[in-house]
Backbone as a ProteinNet text record, in pm:
[ID]
protein_1_A
[PRIMARY]
MSDSKPKTILITGCSAGGIGAALALRLADQGHRVFATARDARKIPSHVREHRKITALTLDVTDDVSVAAASIAVRAAGRGGLDVLVNNAGVGYTMPLLDVDVDRAKRCHDVNVWGPVRTVQAFSDLLIASRGRVVNIGAAVGCLYSPWIGAYSSSKSALHTVSETLRMELQPFGVTVACLVTGTVATRFHANEGEFSLPADSLYADILRTISRWARGEVGPDQGSVDDYVTQILPDVLGNSRGGKLWRGANSGAAWFASTWLPDYVLDKLVVLNQGLDKLTQSILEKKAE
[TERTIARY]
24.9	-10	110.3	223.3	279.6	275.7	125.9	125.8	94.4	107.2	95.6	-59.3	-124.9	-284.8	-345.1	-441.1	-449.5	-492.9	-473.3	-544.6	-626.3	-713.7	-807	-718.2	-740.4	-636.2	-727.1	-702	-755.5	-622.8	-655.7	-574	-630.5	-600.5	-610.1	-540.7	-611.2	-506.8	-466.2	-578.8	-512.1	-544.5	-564.4	-526.3	-443	-460.4	-329.8	-212.9	-101.1	39.6	82.9	30	85.9	77.5	166.4	176.9	72.5	-82.7	-168.9	-233.8	-217.8	-268.9	-161.4	-30.8	46.2	60.5	23.3	46.8	-66	-147.1	-293.1	-328.8	-229.4	-265.6	-129.7	-42.7	70.1	-2.6	-106.1	-98.9	-216	-319.5	-434.2	-385.6	-300.9	-255.5	-188.7	-103	-85.1	-173.8	-330	-409.6	-468.9	-446.8	-514	-634.1	-737.4	-823.9	-822	-853.7	-849	-886.3	-954.3	-996.1	-942.4	-925.8	-869.6	-953.4	-940.9	-975.3	-957.6	-1012.5	-955.6	-1052.8	-1074.1	-1146.8	-1277.7	-1207	-1262.1	-1266.2	-1364.8	-1326.3	-1298.7	-1333.4	-1317.6	-1187.1	-1094.3	-953.5	-904	-934.5	-862.8	-828.6	-708.2	-693.8	-800.2	-860.4	-970.6	-893.9	-760.1	-734.1	-736.1	-712.4	-713	-849.9	-914.2	-1080.5	-1136.4	-1100.7	-1185.1	-1112.4	-1017.8	-904	-1033.5	-999.8	-1121.6	-1142.3	-993	-938.2	-954.2	-998.3	-1026.4	-1141.2	-1205.5	-1304.1	-1266.7	-1313.6	-1252.8	-1377.5	-1353.2	-1447.1	-1396.4	-1483	-1502.8	-1492.3	-1337.4	-1283.1	-1256.5	-1326.1	-1241.7	-1166.1	-1067.2	-994.1	-1055.4	-1054.3	-1121.8	-1302.5	-1333.5	-1458	-1550.6	-1570.9	-1621.7	-1746.5	-1838.2	-1964.5	-1911.7	-1788.7	-1716	-1651.7	-1560.4	-1510	-1606.1	-1708.7	-1838.9	-1885	-1906.3	-1931.8	-1890.1	-1752.8	-1629	-1655	-1628.3	-1618.4	-1780.4	-1886.2	-2005.1	-1982.7	-1918.8	-1901.1	-1795.5	-1702.7	-1619.5	-1676.1	-1744	-1870.1	-1950.6	-1979	-2116.1	-2054	-1879.2	-1874.8	-1844.2	-1878.2	-1798.4	-1825.7	-1681.8	-1692.6	-1649.2	-1609.4	-1662.2	-1511.6	-1410.2	-1321.2	-1228.8	-1063.8	-956.5	-885.8	-745	-603.9	-518	-522.5	-397.3	-510.1	-482.5	-526.6	-369.7	-375.7	-223.8	-302.5	-244.6	-281.7	-182.8	-248.3	-147.4	-210.2	-286.3	-362.1	-264.5	-294.1	-151.9	-168.3	-148.9	-115.2	-35.5	35.9	140.5	127.6	198.6	227.8	300.9	369.2	501.9	465.6	537.2	537.6	607.3	705.6	760.9	632.4	699.3	554	514.3	579	579.3	460.7	402	314.5	224.2	242.8	103.5	-46.6	-80.8	-265.1	-287.2	-298.8	-312.4	-466.2	-573.9	-672.7	-601.2	-509.5	-443	-360.5	-270.7	-208.3	-252.7	-364.8	-456.1	-508.5	-553.1	-656.9	-473.8	-351.2	-281.9	-269	-257.9	-241	-396	-485.7	-637.3	-605.6	-542.3	-535.5	-413.4	-288.8	-216	-146.5	-257.7	-258	-357.9	-432.3	-610.2	-694.3	-615.7	-691.6	-664.7	-546	-513.2	-581.7	-596.2	-673.9	-783.3	-885.7	-1006.4	-1012.7	-927.4	-932.8	-907.5	-800.6	-766.1	-907	-936.4	-1082.2	-1197.9	-1212.1	-1318.9	-1308.5	-1155.9	-1172.8	-1078.5	-1107	-1004.9	-1049.8	-1183.2	-1210.5	-1191.2	-1214.9	-1196.9	-1033.2	-938	-839	-781.6	-858.8	-829.4	-924.4	-986.7	-1041.8	-971.4	-900.3	-797.2	-633.7	-572.6	-443.6	-423.1	-425.3	-389.3	-299.3	-273.8	-178.1	-191.7	-167.5	-155.4	-36.5	-57	100.3	36.9	119.9	109.2	248.1	238.2	317.4	366.8	470.2	528.2	633.7	751.8	793.3	935.3	1105.3	1202.6	1199.6	1115.8	1142	1027.7	944.4	959.9	1051.8	1159.7	1277.6	1369.7	1342.3	1422	1365	1464.4	1404.7	1437.1	1361.6	1411.5	1309.5	1347.5	1286	1192.4	1079.2	907.6	835.3	833.2	765.8	732.6	736.2	747.7	534.9	492.2	364.8	351.7	405.9	393.4	461.3	613.5	680.2	673.9	584.9	532.3	393.9	353.1	229.2	309.4	403.7	480.8	514.5	562	673.1	548.4	473.3	371.2	289.5	278	222.1	338.5	447.3	544.6	525.8	479.2	469.9	303.1	216.4	93.7	98.4	179.9	216.9	297.5	383.4	475.5	366.3	282.8	204.5	82.8	99.5	-57.5	-0.5	119.5	203	178.2	202.2	200.1	77.6	-0.8	-177.1	-246.9	-224.3	-259.4	-205.7	-90.8	2.3	-82.4	-169.1	-224.7	-344.3	-349.2	-512.2	-470.8	-280.2	-252.6	-220.3	-249.3	-229.4	-82.6	-15.4	93.6	83	181.1	189.7	348.4	342.8	444.7	361.5	517.2	546.2	623.9	617.7	719.9	774.5	885.8	944.8	1032.9	953.1	976.4	1073.2	1177.3	1241.8	1155.5	1269.7	1199.1	1143.4	1011.2	929.9	896.4	923	859.3	750.8	620.1	525.2	425.3	253.8	242.6	216.2	274	315.2	313.2	423.6	405.9	305.7	315.2	195.4	62.8	24.4	-114	-147.6	13.6	-25.7	-95.4	-60.1	-115.4	5.9	-30.9	98.2	125.7	261	289.3	297.4	303.6	320.1	316.6	354.9	408	288.7	276	180.6	266.3	215.2	270	368.5	320.5	387.7	500.1	535.7	575.3	759.5	877.3	967.6	1043.4	992.6	1103.7	1072.9	1014.5	991.9	1110.5	1169.9	1345.3	1369.4	1356.5	1368.1	1292.3	1157.9	1031.7	1089	1161.1	1219.1	1239.8	1316.3	1401.4	1308.5	1204.6	1132.3	1054.1	1008.3	923.4	993.1	1103.5	1170.6	1122.3	1133.5	1152.6	1010.8	881.6	733.5	707	803.6	756.3	830.2	945.7	1025.9	1098.1	1173.7	1251.9	1409.5	1441.6	1549	1502.9	1632.4	1646.4	1705.7	1707.9	1755.9	1676.9	1772.6	1708.2	1603.2	1479.7	1341.1	1374.3	1348.2	1317.7	1190.2	1188.5	1039.3	928.2	825.3	709.6	752.7	708.1	713.7	845.3	976.4	1080.4	1071.9	967.8	921.4	807.7	723.8	647.9	694.7	791.1	874.7	900.7	950.9	1023.1	979.1	863	743.4	640.9	645	593.7	572.2	660.5	705.7	620	679.5	612	453.1	408.2	240.7	209.8	239.1	166.4	262.7	325.6	308.4	466.8	532.5	648.8	796.5	793.2	881	818.7	890	861.8	802.4	670.3	669.4	753.6	679.4	726.5	811.5	925.7	973.3	1078	1049.7	1097.5	1142.9	1302.7	1331.9	1315.9	1206.8	1172.3	1209.6	1256.5	1257.7	1375.5	1425.3	1527.1	1574.4	1701	1744.4	1724.8	1685.3	1615.4	1676.4	1810.8	1913.8	1974	2031.4	2127.9	2033.6	1864.5	1801.3	1818.9	1817.4	1776.8	1973.4	2075.7	2223.8	2200.5	2185.5	2172	2061.1	1950.9	1911.5	1988.9	2036.6	2062.8	2158.9	2309.8	2450.1	2473.3	2436	2523.9	2475.2	2533	2519.5	2411.7	2333.1	2269.8	2308	2445.4	2507.3	2561.1	2618.7	2641.7	2537	2414.7	2288.6	2236.4	2275.4	2175.8	2224.1	2362.8	2403	2376.9	2352.5	2337	2160.6	2113.3	1949.9	1943	1978.5	1941.9	2000.5	2134.9	2155.6	2095.8	2112.6	2042	1864.4	1854.6	1769.9	1695.6	1809.1	1805.6	1781	1842.7	1861.1	2004.8	2113.8	2181.3	2202.2	2125	2098.8	2031.4	1915	1812.8	1890.1	2012.9	2045.4	2180.4	2248.6	2323.1	2202	2078.6	1971.1	1992.7	1922.8	1914.3	1995.3	2148.1	2254.4	2280.4	2252.7	2277.2	2221.1	2081.3	1941.6	2025.2	2068.6	2122.5	2244.9	2276.4	2388.3	2373.3	2306.6	2229.4	2173.6
-106.1	-4.9	97.5	100.6	220.6	303.3	346.9	401.1	552.2	625.2	766.5	838.5	794.7	839.7	903.8	976.4	993.6	848.3	846.8	765.8	786.1	713.9	726.8	690.4	777.1	747.9	757.4	681.4	733.7	692.3	797.4	805.7	835.4	734.2	758.3	853.5	910	996	1143.3	1203.8	1311.5	1482.5	1461.8	1568.1	1661.5	1754.7	1863.8	1878.6	1930.7	1935.3	1757.5	1632.6	1529	1483.2	1333.2	1329.7	1297.8	1243.6	1228	1331.1	1453.5	1563.2	1660.5	1662.6	1684.7	1573.6	1469.1	1358	1416.4	1432.7	1394.6	1544.4	1640.4	1793.2	1762.5	1687.1	1673.5	1621.2	1461.4	1405.2	1497.2	1554.9	1635.3	1718.1	1808.4	1914.7	1839.2	1692.7	1638.2	1579.6	1606.1	1549.7	1393.5	1384.5	1241.2	1289.7	1203.3	1192.3	1146.4	1209.9	1177	1163.5	1099.8	1105.4	1085.4	1238.2	1246.4	1206.1	1109.9	1096	1077.5	1095.7	1161.9	1137.4	1038.2	987.5	1148.7	1244.1	1365.3	1447.1	1424.3	1531.6	1712.9	1715.4	1875.3	1901	1807.5	1840.8	1840.1	1787.4	1804.6	1928.2	1983.6	2124.9	2214.4	2294.4	2405.1	2317.1	2391.7	2400	2269.3	2160.3	2029.4	1960.2	2012.5	1980.4	2024.5	2140.3	2243.2	2240.5	2168.9	2094.9	2049	2080.9	2047.4	1892.1	1858.8	1692.9	1595.8	1664.3	1616.9	1596.6	1494.4	1467.2	1398.3	1488	1421.7	1399.6	1263.2	1181.8	1187.9	1113.2	1077.2	901.1	875.7	719.3	722.6	626.4	557.9	456.1	447.4	269.4	158	231.2	138.6	74.3	159.3	183.9	81.3	-32.5	-108.2	-51.7	45.9	95.8	234.6	288.9	411.6	377.7	258.5	208.6	157.6	107.3	68.3	177.4	287.5	409.9	461.3	460.4	531.7	403.4	304.3	212.9	242.2	274.7	321.2	442.4	538.7	689.6	674.3	606.6	591.8	510.7	401.9	335	435.2	529.8	580.1	764.2	744.1	869.6	871.6	897.7	886.3	750.1	696.2	576.1	509.8	480.1	441.4	364.3	344.4	275.3	339.4	230.4	273.7	208.8	329	225.1	200.8	313.7	301.2	355.4	262.2	284.4	273.7	421.7	454.9	443.3	344.9	387.8	426.2	543	643.9	668.8	641.7	701.4	571.5	672.3	607.2	700.5	592.5	697.9	650.9	717.2	648.9	669.2	636.7	577.6	547.8	635	687.2	626.9	542.6	501.7	403.8	373.2	230.1	118.9	-8.8	-108.6	-138.6	-123.4	-156.3	-47.7	63.9	142	172.3	103.8	66.4	118.4	182.7	118.7	34.3	-93.5	-192.2	-154.2	-89.1	-66.1	38.8	155.8	241.9	139.4	68.2	17.7	-92.2	-143	-226.5	-98.7	5.5	99.6	162.9	78.2	160.4	72	-43	-223.6	-152.6	-138.9	-141	-47.3	77.9	179.8	155.5	74.2	72	-54.8	-172.6	-284.6	-342.1	-314.2	-386.2	-284.7	-153.2	-57.6	-72.8	-59.1	-122.8	-262	-338.8	-474	-435.9	-344.9	-373.7	-237.3	-164.3	-68.2	-177.2	-273.3	-306.3	-433.5	-481.6	-587.5	-519	-382.2	-299.9	-242.4	-268.8	-167.6	-287.6	-442.5	-526.3	-527.6	-532.8	-607.1	-472.4	-370.6	-272.8	-232.8	-256.7	-266.3	-413.2	-499.1	-630.5	-576.9	-545.7	-458.4	-417.4	-318.7	-181.1	-256.9	-386.9	-465.2	-293	-261	-167.9	-189.1	-76.4	-133	-73	-106.2	-80.5	-62.4	85.4	192	153.6	105.4	126.1	184	281.9	332.5	271.1	234.6	173.2	244.9	194.8	299	222.4	272.1	212.6	201.3	221.1	181	66.9	24	-111.3	-228.7	-193.1	-296.9	-270.1	-177.4	-169	-135.8	-152.3	-216.3	-24.4	5.7	165.8	114.3	202.4	266.8	343.3	306.6	405.9	366.3	328.4	292.7	149.4	67.3	-65.7	-70.9	-0.3	4.4	-3	151	167.9	96.4	39.1	21.2	-160.7	-179.3	-294.3	-287.8	-218.1	-208.8	-197.2	-140.3	-84.8	-228.7	-304	-400.5	-533.2	-511.5	-631	-561.6	-411.9	-371.9	-470.1	-383.4	-441.1	-632.3	-711.3	-824.6	-879.6	-779.5	-783.5	-757.2	-612	-615.3	-678.7	-762.7	-891.5	-983.9	-1011.9	-1108.1	-1120.1	-953.3	-895.8	-924.1	-873.4	-898.1	-970.6	-1131.2	-1247	-1314.5	-1224.1	-1292.9	-1233.9	-1117.9	-998	-1058.2	-1099.3	-1079	-1195.6	-1295.1	-1377.1	-1283.9	-1180.9	-1109.6	-954.9	-988.9	-832.9	-721.4	-691.4	-620	-610.2	-470.6	-476	-426.3	-447.5	-386.7	-353.6	-210.5	-177.5	-100.3	-114.9	-88.6	-12	167.8	241.1	221.9	156.2	152.1	294.7	391.3	578.4	581.7	685.5	703.3	852	937.7	1058.8	1171.6	1193.7	1312	1425.3	1542.7	1629.1	1663.7	1550.6	1596.1	1617.3	1630.2	1661.6	1549.9	1463.1	1327	1335.9	1367.2	1383.8	1433.2	1584.5	1675.5	1613.4	1526.4	1432.5	1344.2	1306.2	1172	1270.2	1444	1449.1	1496.7	1556.3	1614.5	1448.3	1422.5	1286.5	1290.9	1234.2	1200.2	1068.1	1029.1	884.4	855.5	720	710.6	748.3	774.8	847.4	750.9	605.5	529.7	437.7	507.3	470.4	439.3	328.4	319.7	383.9	462.3	603	678.1	763.3	874.3	945.9	868	986.9	1026.3	958.7	1012.5	1075.9	1099	1121.7	1264.5	1359.6	1468	1449.6	1302.5	1252.9	1244.9	1128.8	1046.7	1140.7	1240.3	1346.4	1423.8	1431.7	1472	1397.3	1286.3	1195.3	1193.3	1189	1187.6	1326.1	1435.4	1544.3	1587.3	1450.3	1483.1	1594.1	1610.1	1689.2	1663.3	1559.6	1471.6	1357.3	1303.9	1195.3	1256.6	1137.7	1216.2	1346.9	1424.3	1544.9	1451.3	1549.8	1534.5	1571.8	1508.7	1531.3	1598.9	1718.6	1742	1638.7	1682.4	1641.2	1643.3	1759.7	1768.9	1695.6	1678.3	1618.6	1467.8	1456.9	1285.9	1254.2	1348.2	1315.3	1290.7	1381.1	1360.2	1247.7	1187	1122.9	969.3	957.6	869	841.6	949.1	955.1	854.4	832.7	709	553.5	567.7	419.4	452.1	553.9	524	522.9	553.8	583.2	441.1	344.3	194.7	198	323.5	322.2	251.1	190.2	148.4	17.2	-92.8	-226.8	-229.7	-357.4	-358.6	-424.9	-475.1	-512.8	-388.4	-405.5	-354.7	-215.5	-79	29.3	117.1	138	230	339.2	468.2	567.7	694.6	836.6	937.5	967.3	1081.2	1117.6	1008.3	951.7	843.4	711.2	678.5	547	438.7	521.7	411.6	386.2	505.8	431.1	332.9	348.5	271	98.8	116.4	-3.9	-82.7	-15.5	-47.2	-78.7	-26.8	-63.8	-226.1	-183	-334.4	-453.2	-390.6	-514.1	-610.3	-479.7	-490.7	-516.2	-469.9	-428.7	-572.2	-600.4	-701.4	-619.7	-691.1	-619.6	-571.4	-616.8	-553.6	-383.6	-395.2	-224.2	-167.1	-237	-157.8	-76.5	-194.9	-133.7	-11.2	13.9	137.3	246.6	234.7	299.1	374.6	260.1	297.8	350.1	334.2	421.4	478.3	572.6	688.5	820.7	865.4	999.1	937.1	826.3	754.4	761	826.4	805.8	703.8	509.7	446.7	451.4	529.3	558.7	613.1	688.8	779.9	728.6	645.2	554.9	454.7	375.7	255.9	340.3	471.4	528	547.7	595.6	643	475.5	405.7	283	265.4	249	192.8	285.3	456.7	501.7	482.4	466.8	404.2	316.3	213.9	105.1	72.5	195.6	238.4	303.8	386.9	440.7	366.7
-17	18.2	-17.7	-85.2	-68.9	-189.4	-290.2	-334.1	-299.2	-428	-378.8	-375	-399	-353	-279.4	-225.9	-112.4	-23	100	171.7	297.1	345.3	488.5	563.4	667.2	773	921.9	1013.5	1114.3	1258.4	1300.1	1457.4	1578.7	1701	1818.3	1903.3	1992.3	2071.5	2065.7	1992	1904.7	1963.9	2127.9	2186.2	2217.1	2227.4	2224.4	2275.9	2204.3	2213.6	2212.9	2160.1	2143.6	2001.9	1992.4	1868.3	1776.6	1781.6	1697	1624.1	1738.5	1661.4	1572.1	1594.2	1518.5	1395	1375.4	1283.5	1233.2	1209.7	1175.3	1110	1130.4	1077	952.1	970.8	881.6	747.6	770.7	669.2	610.1	683	602.1	549.6	551.8	460.8	326.2	318.3	223.5	111.7	133.8	95.8	143.8	258.3	253.9	374.7	362.3	506.6	594.9	718.7	840.2	953.1	970.1	1125.3	1262.6	1325.8	1451.3	1564.1	1657.1	1729.4	1877.9	1970.7	2124.5	2148.6	2346.4	2425.1	2437.4	2432.1	2417.1	2304.7	2220.3	2097.2	2115	2202.3	2270	2263.6	2332.1	2331.3	2205.7	2129.9	1969.7	1930	1891.6	1914.4	1778.5	1824.1	1709.6	1567.5	1556.5	1409.6	1363.8	1429.2	1355.5	1331	1432	1371.9	1266	1221.9	1144.3	995.6	976.2	900.3	793.6	691.1	560.7	542.7	553.2	550.3	699.7	794	886.8	948.4	1024.3	1095	1224.5	1319.1	1472.7	1533.9	1571.3	1665.1	1779.6	1882.9	2048.3	2009.6	2039.8	2041.1	2175.5	2308.6	2389.2	2350.4	2371.6	2332.9	2408.8	2550.2	2671	2676.1	2580.7	2601.7	2438.3	2476.2	2333.4	2254.1	2338.8	2283.6	2179.3	2295.9	2204.3	2052.4	2062.6	1954.4	1840.9	1875.5	1772.5	1683.1	1794.6	1716.6	1616.8	1693.1	1586.2	1463.9	1486.4	1328.2	1235.4	1334.3	1246.7	1157.4	1253	1147.6	1070.8	1097.3	989	825	850.9	737.2	695.8	756.4	711.5	666.8	677.5	601.9	487.2	370.8	258.5	194.6	98.8	75.4	192.6	286.2	437.6	409.3	363.6	354.5	494.6	474.3	550.9	513.4	543.6	465.8	552.4	687.2	831	903.1	1017.1	1160.5	1262.7	1282	1358	1524.1	1642.3	1752.7	1843.5	1843.1	1937	2041.6	2145.1	2242.2	2344.7	2471.1	2560.6	2703.2	2795.2	2956.6	3025.2	3137.8	3170.3	3282.7	3353.1	3523.4	3625.7	3672.3	3718.7	3922.7	3899.5	4073.9	4124.6	4194.9	4230.6	4236.8	4179.6	4220.7	4322.6	4442.6	4585.2	4608.1	4554.5	4548	4470.6	4371.7	4277.7	4320.8	4238.2	4272.3	4144.6	4174.4	4100.9	3985.5	4021.4	3957.7	3837.9	3876.5	3790.2	3676.6	3760.1	3660.6	3543.9	3596.1	3505.9	3452.5	3391.2	3321.3	3221.2	3282.7	3169.1	3049.9	3124	3003.2	2888.5	2986.8	2894.9	2780.4	2831.7	2751.1	2612.3	2708.8	2599.9	2557.8	2582.2	2514	2435.8	2538.9	2497	2401.8	2430.6	2340.8	2194.2	2174.2	2010.2	1959.2	2049.4	2013.4	1942.4	2071.2	2042.3	1882.9	1861.2	1707.7	1607.3	1678	1544.8	1511.9	1607.9	1603.7	1505.1	1587.6	1503	1360.8	1328	1195.8	1097.4	1119.2	1063.5	902.1	914	778.3	672.4	714.3	632.6	614.5	654.4	668	536.2	573.5	499.5	338	365.9	229.1	160.7	226.3	134.9	136.9	195.2	243.5	286	389.9	470.7	591.3	666.1	695.6	892.2	1017.4	1128.3	1153.7	1207.1	1299.6	1426.5	1539.9	1670.5	1739.2	1825.5	1876.2	2013.6	1992.8	2110.6	2192.4	2251.2	2337	2335.9	2383.8	2380.8	2503	2635.1	2792.7	2767	2654.3	2651.7	2641.1	2584.7	2591.3	2687.5	2795.8	2866.3	3014.3	3117.2	3241	3288.6	3388.5	3443.6	3580.9	3694	3834.8	3778	3878.1	3887.8	3780.9	3637.3	3560.6	3491.9	3600.8	3545.3	3515.3	3514.6	3529.9	3348.1	3323.9	3200.5	3108.3	3147.5	3055	2997.1	3113.9	3104.6	2996.9	3009.1	2894.1	2743.3	2754.9	2599.7	2576.9	2645.8	2640.3	2581.2	2609.3	2571.3	2451.5	2396.1	2299.2	2166.1	2208.4	2112	2046.1	2185.8	2147.1	2051.4	2123.6	2060.8	1939.8	1874.2	1759.7	1630.6	1745	1599.2	1596.5	1715.2	1690.7	1582	1600.3	1455.2	1357.5	1328.9	1258.2	1120.2	1235.3	1163.7	1113	1235.7	1183.8	1098.7	1090.1	932.3	844.9	817.8	655.7	569.6	619.9	513.1	452.6	514.3	481.1	400	387	281.5	377.1	504.4	580.1	710.7	703.6	764.9	883.5	978.9	1087.6	1148.9	1112.8	1215.1	1385.6	1429.3	1557.3	1580	1582.1	1630.6	1790.2	1815.4	1884	1960.6	1984.6	2014.5	2100.8	2044.9	2168	2254.3	2291.2	2357.8	2272.3	2264.2	2203.2	2319.3	2275.9	2359.6	2360.6	2401.5	2438.3	2546.5	2637.4	2713.1	2788.2	2738.3	2810.3	2940.6	3029.9	3178.3	3229.4	3179.3	3232.8	3202	3151.8	3153.5	3263.6	3306.7	3467.7	3593.7	3550.3	3719.1	3784.8	3913.6	4015.4	4091.2	4103.1	4145.6	4262.5	4382.8	4536	4567.4	4614.3	4697	4801.7	4794.3	4983.5	5081.9	5224.9	5333.5	5372.1	5393.6	5425	5321.1	5177.4	5098.4	5139.1	5086.1	5158.6	5089.1	4995.1	4872.8	4894.2	5047.8	5066.7	5056	5148.8	5164.8	5010	4860	4723.1	4648.6	4724.9	4690	4557.5	4598.1	4510.4	4371.8	4400.2	4255.3	4153.1	4231.6	4149.6	4089.9	4176	4154.8	4019.7	4011.4	3925.6	3741.4	3753.3	3680.2	3631.9	3694.2	3650.1	3586.8	3633.7	3531.1	3443.3	3365.2	3286.5	3294	3399.4	3411.6	3378.3	3400.3	3389	3273.6	3204.4	3120.8	3048.3	2943.3	2788.1	2782.7	2657.1	2569	2490.7	2497.3	2385.2	2274	2165.2	1992.9	1968.4	1870.3	1897.6	1830.2	1861.8	1804.6	1645.1	1598	1452.4	1397.1	1463.9	1380.6	1413	1506.8	1485.5	1391.5	1393.9	1245	1152.6	1114.4	988.4	948.3	1094.7	1027.6	1026.2	1072.4	1100.2	960.8	919.3	801	676.1	623.4	572.2	638.7	744.4	810.5	833.8	816.5	851.7	718.1	605.2	438	380.9	456.8	427.2	317.6	319.2	266.1	344.9	423.2	529.1	522.4	600.2	590.2	746.7	770.2	877.2	997.4	1106.2	1232.5	1297.2	1401	1448.1	1436.2	1428.6	1356.7	1489.1	1517	1610.8	1562	1636.4	1590.4	1722	1642	1788.8	1848.5	1876.5	1982.3	2049.2	2037.3	2127.4	2111.2	2011.6	1997.4	1943.8	1910.2	1842.7	1945.1	2044.4	2120.3	2281.5	2213.3	2322.5	2262.3	2142.4	2048.3	2099.8	2050.8	2078.6	2254	2326.1	2505.1	2519.8	2461.1	2502.8	2416.9	2286.2	2197.7	2252.9	2284.7	2280.5	2428	2513.1	2655.1	2701.5	2837.2	2944.6	3061.1	3120.6	3229.4	3328.2	3324.2	3461.1	3427.7	3303.2	3241.5	3214.6	3159.4	3144	3260.8	3409.5	3491	3532.8	3460.6	3611.6	3551	3365.6	3297.7	3310.1	3333.3	3358.2	3474.8	3598.5	3712.4	3746.9	3638	3687.6	3692	3812	3840.7	3957.7	3911.5	3937.5	4077	4200.4	4340.6	4424.1	4349.4	4396.9	4463.9	4461.3	4529.7	4676.2	4657.8	4753	4872.8	4835.7	4848.6	4949.5	4881.7	4951.4	5032.2	5051.3	5150	5257	5266.7	5343	5417.4	5347.5	5459.3	5507.3	5477	5530.4	5686	5633.8	5704.3	5871.5	5821.6	5941.9	6017.2	5921.6	5998.2	6129.9	6054.8	6141.1	6253.2	6271.8	6400.1	6530.9
[MASK]
++++++++++++++++++++++++++++++++++++++++++++++++++++++++++++++++++++++++++++++++++++++++++++++++++++++++++++++++++++++++++++++++++++++++++++++++++++++++++++++++++++++++++++++++++++++++++++++++++++++++++++++++++++++++++++++++++++++++++++++++++++++++++++++++++++++++++++++++++++++++++++++++++

């Protein structure tokens, strides 16, 4: 499906300040027909909603009824086809695993893993009819292990597995699947998590400030711009690159090298750098010495 004809594309997670809205606008400017969706369509930027090539829809990827309604709306619009489905909607959750709210962690997986499964199921017949493409937005942290984001990174690891399985299962029907293992991109991702806090009795209370800075995105590798990321992934979205796992975005190459070639003991030292674990260890030792 790498021809140059305008395509019909549905993108989830198109709220302001993120990858989805920027991608929808870029594709529409190129003449493609785009269904830009969000859990609350009012959160899609007005200049995106009002573009003549864009139809804004409400789509909550955790709600079967909402997904079904979006599927009906796409079928009712124009010729009712779909060439590309971009599963971009996602949520984060920063919290030590000893302190996670399991229900919130389940929601993280429901959005990030089962959300894409729901949408693929809902639109599979249209994608098969067009010999189309599924693009899932993964994350490099799904291939690495990092403190504080176990709920989120495990959801992205699961999405990578789901994507590769879908790639094989949909291949006989002519549908390709790409999973974009994304590095660091400057979006509203951290802001959307809300204010970070630990339970009052958390064993990690001594390094609350350090974890909070990670939760707010104030530390860590430099982030690339959304525009640069969208430019890089356009060929992947339009089917001009192969399927499978594709490492994209700032620092994704370094993450691929580290996760592929570095031994665990070296990777551990790099990943926990500035995470506060050394300070916590020192604090525990000092308390034992008192």
